[in-house]
N, CA, C, O and the ligand as a Tripos MOL2 file, in Angstrom:
@<TRIPOS>MOLECULE
protein
  261   259    66     0     0
PROTEIN
NO_CHARGES

@<TRIPOS>ATOM
      1 N          12.8590  -33.1370  -50.0410 N.3       1 MET1
      2 CA         12.4750  -31.6840  -50.1600 C.3       1 MET1
      3 C          11.1120  -31.4930  -49.5090 C.2       1 MET1
      4 O          10.1300  -32.0310  -50.0190 O.2       1 MET1
      5 N          11.0100  -30.7940  -48.4690 N.am      2 PRO2
      6 CA          9.6740  -30.5290  -47.9200 C.3       2 PRO2
      7 C           8.9300  -29.5880  -48.8740 C.2       2 PRO2
      8 O           9.5570  -28.7060  -49.4610 O.2       2 PRO2
      9 N           7.6990  -29.7390  -49.0330 N.am      3 GLU3
     10 CA          6.9340  -28.8790  -49.9040 C.3       3 GLU3
     11 C           5.7570  -28.3320  -49.1000 C.2       3 GLU3
     12 O           5.3230  -28.9580  -48.1330 O.2       3 GLU3
     13 N           5.2640  -27.2240  -49.4720 N.am      4 ASP4
     14 CA          4.0540  -26.5840  -48.8170 C.3       4 ASP4
     15 C           2.9160  -27.4020  -49.3340 C.2       4 ASP4
     16 O           2.7570  -27.5640  -50.5440 O.2       4 ASP4
     17 N           2.1060  -27.9320  -48.4180 N.am      5 GLN5
     18 CA          0.9440  -28.6600  -48.7980 C.3       5 GLN5
     19 C          -0.4150  -27.8120  -48.5750 C.2       5 GLN5
     20 O          -0.4720  -26.9670  -47.6810 O.2       5 GLN5
     21 N          -1.3900  -28.0510  -49.3390 N.am      6 PRO6
     22 CA         -2.5850  -27.3050  -49.0960 C.3       6 PRO6
     23 C          -3.0440  -27.5180  -47.7910 C.2       6 PRO6
     24 O          -3.0650  -28.6770  -47.3750 O.2       6 PRO6
     25 N          -3.4220  -26.5840  -47.0610 N.am      7 ALA7
     26 CA         -3.8740  -26.6930  -45.7040 C.3       7 ALA7
     27 C          -5.3300  -27.1240  -45.6440 C.2       7 ALA7
     28 O          -6.1620  -26.6480  -46.4160 O.2       7 ALA7
     29 N          -5.6290  -28.0260  -44.7250 N.am      8 ALA8
     30 CA         -7.0000  -28.5480  -44.6900 C.3       8 ALA8
     31 C          -7.8810  -27.3950  -44.0840 C.2       8 ALA8
     32 O          -9.0900  -27.3880  -44.3160 O.2       8 ALA8
     33 N          -7.3500  -26.5120  -43.3820 N.am      9 GLY9
     34 CA         -8.1680  -25.4340  -42.7960 C.3       9 GLY9
     35 C          -7.3480  -24.2170  -42.6540 C.2       9 GLY9
     36 O          -6.1820  -24.1840  -43.0470 O.2       9 GLY9
     37 N          -7.9380  -23.2220  -42.1010 N.am     10 PRO10
     38 CA         -7.2160  -21.9540  -41.9600 C.3      10 PRO10
     39 C          -6.0010  -22.1410  -41.1070 C.2      10 PRO10
     40 O          -6.0660  -22.8310  -40.0900 O.2      10 PRO10
     41 N          -4.8990  -21.5540  -41.4820 N.am     11 LYS11
     42 CA         -3.6250  -21.6050  -40.6300 C.3      11 LYS11
     43 C          -3.8320  -20.9070  -39.3980 C.2      11 LYS11
     44 O          -4.4990  -19.8730  -39.3570 O.2      11 LYS11
     45 N          -3.2830  -21.4300  -38.3740 N.am     12 PRO12
     46 CA         -3.2960  -20.6650  -37.1240 C.3      12 PRO12
     47 C          -2.2890  -19.4650  -37.1870 C.2      12 PRO12
     48 O          -1.2030  -19.6020  -37.7510 O.2      12 PRO12
     49 N          -2.6050  -18.4790  -36.6950 N.am     13 PHE13
     50 CA         -1.6410  -17.3030  -36.5900 C.3      13 PHE13
     51 C          -1.8890  -16.4670  -35.3980 C.2      13 PHE13
     52 O          -2.9110  -16.6530  -34.7360 O.2      13 PHE13
     53 N          -1.0560  -15.5900  -35.0870 N.am     14 VAL14
     54 CA         -1.1980  -14.7150  -33.9970 C.3      14 VAL14
     55 C          -1.0990  -13.3650  -34.4780 C.2      14 VAL14
     56 O          -0.2020  -13.1160  -35.2850 O.2      14 VAL14
     57 N          -1.9470  -12.3800  -34.0770 N.am     15 GLY15
     58 CA         -1.8680  -11.0720  -34.3960 C.3      15 GLY15
     59 C          -0.8740  -10.3400  -33.5330 C.2      15 GLY15
     60 O          -0.9020  -10.4760  -32.3100 O.2      15 GLY15
     61 N           0.0060   -9.5660  -34.1400 N.am     16 LEU16
     62 CA          1.0320   -8.8720  -33.4640 C.3      16 LEU16
     63 C           0.9490   -7.3660  -33.6440 C.2      16 LEU16
     64 O           0.6330   -6.9030  -34.7400 O.2      16 LEU16
     65 N           1.2220   -6.5880  -32.6080 N.am     17 HIS17
     66 CA          1.2090   -5.2220  -32.6540 C.3      17 HIS17
     67 C           2.6850   -4.8650  -32.7950 C.2      17 HIS17
     68 O           3.4950   -5.1140  -31.9020 O.2      17 HIS17
     69 N           3.0040   -4.2800  -33.9280 N.am     18 MET18
     70 CA          4.4120   -3.8880  -34.1700 C.3      18 MET18
     71 C           4.5780   -2.4610  -33.5290 C.2      18 MET18
     72 O           4.1270   -1.4720  -34.1060 O.2      18 MET18
     73 N           5.2090   -2.3760  -32.3710 N.am     19 GLN19
     74 CA          5.3100   -1.1450  -31.7260 C.3      19 GLN19
     75 C           6.3460   -0.1460  -32.4700 C.2      19 GLN19
     76 O           6.3740    1.0650  -32.2480 O.2      19 GLN19
     77 N           7.1100   -0.7520  -33.2910 N.am     20 CYS20
     78 CA          8.1070    0.0720  -34.0510 C.3      20 CYS20
     79 C           7.3450    1.0540  -34.9960 C.2      20 CYS20
     80 O           7.7120    2.2130  -35.1860 O.2      20 CYS20
     81 N           6.2590    0.4840  -35.5650 N.am     21 CYS21
     82 CA          5.5660    1.3570  -36.5880 C.3      21 CYS21
     83 C           4.0910    1.4890  -36.2260 C.2      21 CYS21
     84 O           3.3080    2.0830  -36.9670 O.2      21 CYS21
     85 N           3.6980    0.8880  -34.9940 N.am     22 ASN22
     86 CA          2.3240    1.0020  -34.6800 C.3      22 ASN22
     87 C           1.3420    0.3680  -35.5910 C.2      22 ASN22
     88 O           0.2460    0.8930  -35.7880 O.2      22 ASN22
     89 N           1.7100   -0.7830  -36.1720 N.am     23 VAL23
     90 CA          0.8410   -1.5240  -37.0420 C.3      23 VAL23
     91 C           0.6140   -2.9280  -36.5540 C.2      23 VAL23
     92 O           1.3890   -3.4580  -35.7580 O.2      23 VAL23
     93 N          -0.4690   -3.5350  -37.0410 N.am     24 TYR24
     94 CA         -0.7400   -4.9110  -36.7440 C.3      24 TYR24
     95 C          -0.3420   -5.7930  -37.8530 C.2      24 TYR24
     96 O          -0.5410   -5.4380  -39.0150 O.2      24 TYR24
     97 N           0.2220   -6.9500  -37.5620 N.am     25 VAL25
     98 CA          0.5830   -7.9380  -38.5900 C.3      25 VAL25
     99 C           0.2290   -9.2670  -38.0980 C.2      25 VAL25
    100 O           0.0190   -9.4290  -36.8960 O.2      25 VAL25
    101 N           0.1420  -10.2670  -38.9610 N.am     26 ARG26
    102 CA         -0.1130  -11.5830  -38.6400 C.3      26 ARG26
    103 C           1.1700  -12.3840  -38.6620 C.2      26 ARG26
    104 O           1.8770  -12.3300  -39.6680 O.2      26 ARG26
    105 N           1.5150  -13.1130  -37.6370 N.am     27 ALA27
    106 CA          2.5880  -14.0050  -37.5680 C.3      27 ALA27
    107 C           2.1500  -15.4940  -37.6970 C.2      27 ALA27
    108 O           1.2530  -15.9780  -37.0070 O.2      27 ALA27
    109 N           2.8460  -16.1730  -38.6250 N.am     28 TYR28
    110 CA          2.4480  -17.5540  -38.8400 C.3      28 TYR28
    111 C           3.6140  -18.5290  -38.3470 C.2      28 TYR28
    112 O           4.7770  -18.1330  -38.2620 O.2      28 TYR28
    113 N           3.2430  -19.7680  -38.0430 N.am     29 PRO29
    114 CA          4.2570  -20.6630  -37.4990 C.3      29 PRO29
    115 C           5.1980  -20.9310  -38.7270 C.2      29 PRO29
    116 O           4.8290  -20.9660  -39.9010 O.2      29 PRO29
    117 N           6.5090  -21.1180  -38.2480 N.am     30 ASN30
    118 CA          7.5330  -21.5200  -39.2590 C.3      30 ASN30
    119 C           7.3880  -23.0040  -39.5790 C.2      30 ASN30
    120 O           6.5160  -23.7010  -39.0610 O.2      30 ASN30
    121 N           8.2570  -23.4410  -40.4290 N.am     31 ALA31
    122 CA          8.1930  -24.8610  -40.8910 C.3      31 ALA31
    123 C           8.2090  -25.8400  -39.7570 C.2      31 ALA31
    124 O           7.5200  -26.8580  -39.8050 O.2      31 ALA31
    125 N           8.9320  -25.5730  -38.8030 N.am     32 ASP32
    126 CA          9.1490  -26.5190  -37.6400 C.3      32 ASP32
    127 C           8.1100  -26.2650  -36.5780 C.2      32 ASP32
    128 O           8.0570  -26.9930  -35.5870 O.2      32 ASP32
    129 N           7.3110  -25.2910  -36.7450 N.am     33 ARG33
    130 CA          6.2370  -24.9380  -35.7820 C.3      33 ARG33
    131 C           6.8710  -24.6900  -34.3370 C.2      33 ARG33
    132 O           6.2930  -24.9770  -33.2880 O.2      33 ARG33
    133 N           8.0640  -24.1490  -34.4240 N.am     34 THR34
    134 CA          8.7000  -23.8070  -33.1310 C.3      34 THR34
    135 C           8.6300  -22.3840  -32.7730 C.2      34 THR34
    136 O           8.9690  -21.9830  -31.6590 O.2      34 THR34
    137 N           8.1770  -21.5880  -33.7400 N.am     35 ALA35
    138 CA          8.0560  -20.1860  -33.4950 C.3      35 ALA35
    139 C           7.1570  -19.5220  -34.5260 C.2      35 ALA35
    140 O           6.9970  -20.0460  -35.6280 O.2      35 ALA35
    141 N           6.5960  -18.4330  -34.2070 N.am     36 TYR36
    142 CA          5.7980  -17.6960  -35.1220 C.3      36 TYR36
    143 C           6.7390  -16.5850  -35.6650 C.2      36 TYR36
    144 O           7.5030  -15.9660  -34.9240 O.2      36 TYR36
    145 N           6.6420  -16.3730  -36.9660 N.am     37 VAL37
    146 CA          7.4950  -15.4890  -37.6710 C.3      37 VAL37
    147 C           6.6910  -14.5050  -38.4660 C.2      37 VAL37
    148 O           5.6560  -14.8830  -39.0150 O.2      37 VAL37
    149 N           7.1260  -13.1980  -38.5680 N.am     38 ALA38
    150 CA          6.4230  -12.2510  -39.3100 C.3      38 ALA38
    151 C           7.4530  -11.1570  -39.6500 C.2      38 ALA38
    152 O           8.5940  -11.1730  -39.1860 O.2      38 ALA38
    153 N           7.0120  -10.2430  -40.4500 N.am     39 ARG39
    154 CA          7.8940   -9.1360  -40.7580 C.3      39 ARG39
    155 C           7.0620   -7.8220  -40.8200 C.2      39 ARG39
    156 O           5.9720   -7.7820  -41.3910 O.2      39 ARG39
    157 N           7.5960   -6.8090  -40.2370 N.am     40 CYS40
    158 CA          6.8770   -5.5150  -40.2500 C.3      40 CYS40
    159 C           6.7230   -5.0020  -41.6790 C.2      40 CYS40
    160 O           7.6800   -4.8610  -42.4400 O.2      40 CYS40
    161 N           5.4580   -4.7340  -41.9920 N.am     41 PRO41
    162 CA          5.2130   -4.2670  -43.4130 C.3      41 PRO41
    163 C           5.7770   -2.9020  -43.7130 C.2      41 PRO41
    164 O           5.8750   -2.5380  -44.8850 O.2      41 PRO41
    165 N           6.1300   -2.1790  -42.7810 N.am     42 ARG42
    166 CA          6.5400   -0.8550  -43.0350 C.3      42 ARG42
    167 C           8.0610   -0.7110  -43.0230 C.2      42 ARG42
    168 O           8.6470   -0.1650  -43.9580 O.2      42 ARG42
    169 N           8.7030   -1.2110  -41.9480 N.am     43 CYS43
    170 CA         10.1250   -1.0650  -41.8570 C.3      43 CYS43
    171 C          10.8810   -2.3640  -42.1200 C.2      43 CYS43
    172 O          12.1050   -2.3370  -42.2480 O.2      43 CYS43
    173 N          10.2000   -3.4800  -42.2020 N.am     44 GLY44
    174 CA         10.7800   -4.7700  -42.5420 C.3      44 GLY44
    175 C          11.5100   -5.4140  -41.4290 C.2      44 GLY44
    176 O          12.3540   -6.2900  -41.6190 O.2      44 GLY44
    177 N          11.1480   -4.9350  -40.1860 N.am     45 ALA45
    178 CA         11.8730   -5.5780  -38.9850 C.3      45 ALA45
    179 C          11.3460   -7.0330  -38.9020 C.2      45 ALA45
    180 O          10.1360   -7.2450  -38.9840 O.2      45 ALA45
    181 N          12.2170   -8.0090  -38.7450 N.am     46 PRO46
    182 CA         11.7760   -9.4180  -38.5490 C.3      46 PRO46
    183 C          11.2650   -9.5810  -37.1360 C.2      46 PRO46
    184 O          11.7100   -8.9480  -36.1790 O.2      46 PRO46
    185 N          10.2960  -10.4780  -37.0770 N.am     47 VAL47
    186 CA          9.7490  -10.8030  -35.7660 C.3      47 VAL47
    187 C           9.7710  -12.2800  -35.5870 C.2      47 VAL47
    188 O           9.4140  -13.0290  -36.4950 O.2      47 VAL47
    189 N          10.1950  -12.7240  -34.3980 N.am     48 ARG48
    190 CA         10.1640  -14.1670  -34.0860 C.3      48 ARG48
    191 C           9.6950  -14.3620  -32.7110 C.2      48 ARG48
    192 O          10.2840  -13.8070  -31.7840 O.2      48 ARG48
    193 N           8.5850  -15.1800  -32.4970 N.am     49 ILE49
    194 CA          8.1040  -15.4420  -31.2830 C.3      49 ILE49
    195 C           8.2010  -16.9260  -30.9980 C.2      49 ILE49
    196 O           7.5280  -17.7100  -31.6670 O.2      49 ILE49
    197 N           9.0040  -17.3460  -30.0380 N.am     50 ASP50
    198 CA          9.1580  -18.8340  -29.8400 C.3      50 ASP50
    199 C           7.8820  -19.3380  -29.1770 C.2      50 ASP50
    200 O           7.3000  -18.6780  -28.3160 O.2      50 ASP50
    201 N           7.4740  -20.5030  -29.5950 N.am     51 VAL51
    202 CA          6.3100  -21.1940  -29.0440 C.3      51 VAL51
    203 C           6.7230  -21.9220  -27.8050 C.2      51 VAL51
    204 O           7.6440  -22.7380  -27.8510 O.2      51 VAL51
    205 N           6.0900  -21.6630  -26.7200 N.am     52 VAL52
    206 CA          6.4080  -22.2920  -25.4770 C.3      52 VAL52
    207 C           5.5980  -23.5810  -25.3190 C.2      52 VAL52
    208 O           4.4470  -23.6430  -25.7480 O.2      52 VAL52
    209 N           6.1790  -24.5850  -24.7180 N.am     53 GLU53
    210 CA          5.5090  -25.8620  -24.5980 C.3      53 GLU53
    211 C           4.2990  -25.8930  -23.6240 C.2      53 GLU53
    212 O           3.4060  -26.7400  -23.6630 O.2      53 GLU53
    213 N           4.3820  -24.8790  -22.7590 N.am     54 GLU54
    214 CA          3.2860  -24.9390  -21.7690 C.3      54 GLU54
    215 C           1.9700  -24.5160  -22.4460 C.2      54 GLU54
    216 O           0.9190  -24.5180  -21.8060 O.2      54 GLU54
    217 N           2.0240  -24.1690  -23.6820 N.am     55 GLY55
    218 CA          0.8320  -23.8110  -24.4150 C.3      55 GLY55
    219 C           0.7370  -22.3370  -24.7840 C.2      55 GLY55
    220 O           0.8730  -21.4440  -23.9480 O.2      55 GLY55
    221 N           0.4990  -22.1260  -26.0700 N.am     56 GLY56
    222 CA          0.3790  -20.7500  -26.4450 C.3      56 GLY56
    223 C           1.7870  -20.1580  -26.7510 C.2      56 GLY56
    224 O           2.7470  -20.8770  -27.0310 O.2      56 GLY56
    225 N           1.8440  -18.8390  -26.6820 N.am     57 HIS57
    226 CA          3.1090  -18.2270  -27.0160 C.3      57 HIS57
    227 C           3.4210  -17.1860  -25.9850 C.2      57 HIS57
    228 O           2.7540  -17.0880  -24.9550 O.2      57 HIS57
    229 N           4.4520  -16.3970  -26.2680 N.am     58 THR58
    230 CA          4.9940  -15.5570  -25.1700 C.3      58 THR58
    231 C           4.0310  -14.3520  -25.0720 C.2      58 THR58
    232 O           4.0090  -13.7280  -24.0110 O.2      58 THR58
    233 N           3.2660  -13.9910  -26.0530 N.am     59 GLY59
    234 CA          2.4100  -12.7900  -25.9570 C.3      59 GLY59
    235 C           2.0300  -12.2870  -27.3190 C.2      59 GLY59
    236 O           2.5870  -12.7060  -28.3340 O.2      59 GLY59
    237 N           1.1100  -11.4150  -27.3330 N.am     60 GLN60
    238 CA          0.6270  -10.8840  -28.6330 C.3      60 GLN60
    239 C           1.2490   -9.6100  -28.9740 C.2      60 GLN60
    240 O           1.0480   -9.0730  -30.0640 O.2      60 GLN60
    241 N           2.0610   -9.0700  -28.0010 N.am     61 PHE61
    242 CA          2.6600   -7.7410  -28.3130 C.3      61 PHE61
    243 C           4.1480   -7.9010  -28.3620 C.2      61 PHE61
    244 O           4.7420   -8.4740  -27.4490 O.2      61 PHE61
    245 N           4.7590   -7.4120  -29.3990 N.am     62 PHE62
    246 CA          6.1050   -7.5110  -29.5590 C.3      62 PHE62
    247 C           6.7050   -6.2650  -30.0220 C.2      62 PHE62
    248 O           6.2400   -5.6240  -30.9640 O.2      62 PHE62
    249 N           7.7810   -5.9080  -29.3300 N.am     63 ASN63
    250 CA          8.4580   -4.6870  -29.6700 C.3      63 ASN63
    251 C           9.6870   -4.9310  -30.5560 C.2      63 ASN63
    252 O          10.7430   -5.3560  -30.0880 O.2      63 ASN63
    253 N           9.5150   -4.6560  -31.8090 N.am     64 ALA64
    254 CA         10.7040   -4.8510  -32.7450 C.3      64 ALA64
    255 C          11.5650   -3.6450  -32.7180 C.2      64 ALA64
    256 O          11.3090   -2.6350  -33.3740 O.2      64 ALA64
    257 N          12.6320   -3.7810  -31.9120 N.am     65 SER65
    258 CA         13.4740   -2.7010  -31.7690 C.3      65 SER65
    259 C          14.5690   -2.7210  -32.7890 C.2      65 SER65
    260 O          15.4140   -1.8260  -32.8060 O.2      65 SER65
    261 ZN          8.3150   -1.4340  -38.1890 Zn       66 ZN66
@<TRIPOS>BOND
     1     1     2 1
     2     2     3 1
     3     3     4 2
     4     3     5 am
     5     5     6 1
     6     6     7 1
     7     7     8 2
     8     7     9 am
     9     9    10 1
    10    10    11 1
    11    11    12 2
    12    11    13 am
    13    13    14 1
    14    14    15 1
    15    15    16 2
    16    15    17 am
    17    17    18 1
    18    18    19 1
    19    19    20 2
    20    19    21 am
    21    21    22 1
    22    22    23 1
    23    23    24 2
    24    23    25 am
    25    25    26 1
    26    26    27 1
    27    27    28 2
    28    27    29 am
    29    29    30 1
    30    30    31 1
    31    31    32 2
    32    31    33 am
    33    33    34 1
    34    34    35 1
    35    35    36 2
    36    35    37 am
    37    37    38 1
    38    38    39 1
    39    39    40 2
    40    39    41 am
    41    41    42 1
    42    42    43 1
    43    43    44 2
    44    43    45 am
    45    45    46 1
    46    46    47 1
    47    47    48 2
    48    47    49 am
    49    49    50 1
    50    50    51 1
    51    51    52 2
    52    51    53 am
    53    53    54 1
    54    54    55 1
    55    55    56 2
    56    55    57 am
    57    57    58 1
    58    58    59 1
    59    59    60 2
    60    59    61 am
    61    61    62 1
    62    62    63 1
    63    63    64 2
    64    63    65 am
    65    65    66 1
    66    66    67 1
    67    67    68 2
    68    67    69 am
    69    69    70 1
    70    70    71 1
    71    71    72 2
    72    71    73 am
    73    73    74 1
    74    74    75 1
    75    75    76 2
    76    75    77 am
    77    77    78 1
    78    78    79 1
    79    79    80 2
    80    79    81 am
    81    81    82 1
    82    82    83 1
    83    83    84 2
    84    83    85 am
    85    85    86 1
    86    86    87 1
    87    87    88 2
    88    87    89 am
    89    89    90 1
    90    90    91 1
    91    91    92 2
    92    91    93 am
    93    93    94 1
    94    94    95 1
    95    95    96 2
    96    95    97 am
    97    97    98 1
    98    98    99 1
    99    99   100 2
   100    99   101 am
   101   101   102 1
   102   102   103 1
   103   103   104 2
   104   103   105 am
   105   105   106 1
   106   106   107 1
   107   107   108 2
   108   107   109 am
   109   109   110 1
   110   110   111 1
   111   111   112 2
   112   111   113 am
   113   113   114 1
   114   114   115 1
   115   115   116 2
   116   115   117 am
   117   117   118 1
   118   118   119 1
   119   119   120 2
   120   119   121 am
   121   121   122 1
   122   122   123 1
   123   123   124 2
   124   123   125 am
   125   125   126 1
   126   126   127 1
   127   127   128 2
   128   127   129 am
   129   129   130 1
   130   130   131 1
   131   131   132 2
   132   131   133 am
   133   133   134 1
   134   134   135 1
   135   135   136 2
   136   135   137 am
   137   137   138 1
   138   138   139 1
   139   139   140 2
   140   139   141 am
   141   141   142 1
   142   142   143 1
   143   143   144 2
   144   143   145 am
   145   145   146 1
   146   146   147 1
   147   147   148 2
   148   147   149 am
   149   149   150 1
   150   150   151 1
   151   151   152 2
   152   151   153 am
   153   153   154 1
   154   154   155 1
   155   155   156 2
   156   155   157 am
   157   157   158 1
   158   158   159 1
   159   159   160 2
   160   159   161 am
   161   161   162 1
   162   162   163 1
   163   163   164 2
   164   163   165 am
   165   165   166 1
   166   166   167 1
   167   167   168 2
   168   167   169 am
   169   169   170 1
   170   170   171 1
   171   171   172 2
   172   171   173 am
   173   173   174 1
   174   174   175 1
   175   175   176 2
   176   175   177 am
   177   177   178 1
   178   178   179 1
   179   179   180 2
   180   179   181 am
   181   181   182 1
   182   182   183 1
   183   183   184 2
   184   183   185 am
   185   185   186 1
   186   186   187 1
   187   187   188 2
   188   187   189 am
   189   189   190 1
   190   190   191 1
   191   191   192 2
   192   191   193 am
   193   193   194 1
   194   194   195 1
   195   195   196 2
   196   195   197 am
   197   197   198 1
   198   198   199 1
   199   199   200 2
   200   199   201 am
   201   201   202 1
   202   202   203 1
   203   203   204 2
   204   203   205 am
   205   205   206 1
   206   206   207 1
   207   207   208 2
   208   207   209 am
   209   209   210 1
   210   210   211 1
   211   211   212 2
   212   211   213 am
   213   213   214 1
   214   214   215 1
   215   215   216 2
   216   215   217 am
   217   217   218 1
   218   218   219 1
   219   219   220 2
   220   219   221 am
   221   221   222 1
   222   222   223 1
   223   223   224 2
   224   223   225 am
   225   225   226 1
   226   226   227 1
   227   227   228 2
   228   227   229 am
   229   229   230 1
   230   230   231 1
   231   231   232 2
   232   231   233 am
   233   233   234 1
   234   234   235 1
   235   235   236 2
   236   235   237 am
   237   237   238 1
   238   238   239 1
   239   239   240 2
   240   239   241 am
   241   241   242 1
   242   242   243 1
   243   243   244 2
   244   243   245 am
   245   245   246 1
   246   246   247 1
   247   247   248 2
   248   247   249 am
   249   249   250 1
   250   250   251 1
   251   251   252 2
   252   251   253 am
   253   253   254 1
   254   254   255 1
   255   255   256 2
   256   255   257 am
   257   257   258 1
   258   258   259 1
   259   259   260 2
@<TRIPOS>SUBSTRUCTURE
     1 MET1         2 RESIDUE 1 A MET
     2 PRO2         6 RESIDUE 1 A PRO
     3 GLU3        10 RESIDUE 1 A GLU
     4 ASP4        14 RESIDUE 1 A ASP
     5 GLN5        18 RESIDUE 1 A GLN
     6 PRO6        22 RESIDUE 1 A PRO
     7 ALA7        26 RESIDUE 1 A ALA
     8 ALA8        30 RESIDUE 1 A ALA
     9 GLY9        34 RESIDUE 1 A GLY
    10 PRO10       38 RESIDUE 1 A PRO
    11 LYS11       42 RESIDUE 1 A LYS
    12 PRO12       46 RESIDUE 1 A PRO
    13 PHE13       50 RESIDUE 1 A PHE
    14 VAL14       54 RESIDUE 1 A VAL
    15 GLY15       58 RESIDUE 1 A GLY
    16 LEU16       62 RESIDUE 1 A LEU
    17 HIS17       66 RESIDUE 1 A HIS
    18 MET18       70 RESIDUE 1 A MET
    19 GLN19       74 RESIDUE 1 A GLN
    20 CYS20       78 RESIDUE 1 A CYS
    21 CYS21       82 RESIDUE 1 A CYS
    22 ASN22       86 RESIDUE 1 A ASN
    23 VAL23       90 RESIDUE 1 A VAL
    24 TYR24       94 RESIDUE 1 A TYR
    25 VAL25       98 RESIDUE 1 A VAL
    26 ARG26      102 RESIDUE 1 A ARG
    27 ALA27      106 RESIDUE 1 A ALA
    28 TYR28      110 RESIDUE 1 A TYR
    29 PRO29      114 RESIDUE 1 A PRO
    30 ASN30      118 RESIDUE 1 A ASN
    31 ALA31      122 RESIDUE 1 A ALA
    32 ASP32      126 RESIDUE 1 A ASP
    33 ARG33      130 RESIDUE 1 A ARG
    34 THR34      134 RESIDUE 1 A THR
    35 ALA35      138 RESIDUE 1 A ALA
    36 TYR36      142 RESIDUE 1 A TYR
    37 VAL37      146 RESIDUE 1 A VAL
    38 ALA38      150 RESIDUE 1 A ALA
    39 ARG39      154 RESIDUE 1 A ARG
    40 CYS40      158 RESIDUE 1 A CYS
    41 PRO41      162 RESIDUE 1 A PRO
    42 ARG42      166 RESIDUE 1 A ARG
    43 CYS43      170 RESIDUE 1 A CYS
    44 GLY44      174 RESIDUE 1 A GLY
    45 ALA45      178 RESIDUE 1 A ALA
    46 PRO46      182 RESIDUE 1 A PRO
    47 VAL47      186 RESIDUE 1 A VAL
    48 ARG48      190 RESIDUE 1 A ARG
    49 ILE49      194 RESIDUE 1 A ILE
    50 ASP50      198 RESIDUE 1 A ASP
    51 VAL51      202 RESIDUE 1 A VAL
    52 VAL52      206 RESIDUE 1 A VAL
    53 GLU53      210 RESIDUE 1 A GLU
    54 GLU54      214 RESIDUE 1 A GLU
    55 GLY55      218 RESIDUE 1 A GLY
    56 GLY56      222 RESIDUE 1 A GLY
    57 HIS57      226 RESIDUE 1 A HIS
    58 THR58      230 RESIDUE 1 A THR
    59 GLY59      234 RESIDUE 1 A GLY
    60 GLN60      238 RESIDUE 1 A GLN
    61 PHE61      242 RESIDUE 1 A PHE
    62 PHE62      246 RESIDUE 1 A PHE
    63 ASN63      250 RESIDUE 1 A ASN
    64 ALA64      254 RESIDUE 1 A ALA
    65 SER65      258 RESIDUE 1 A SER
    66 ZN66       261 GROUP 0 **** ****
């Protein structure tokens, strides 16, 4: 059973602009670190941003339709 361990430092995250509700949220890596995940605080729309191997992610703006 994997358990959450105390982070040695601040977790990396990306700031996302939720165009559905015009709010900013923070997306954190999932357990596998294959994607950043977040949820819109207003409408609850899930957000997933796949991490690309070339470095970084697909972008900081995401339109949750
Ligand atoms: Zn929303």
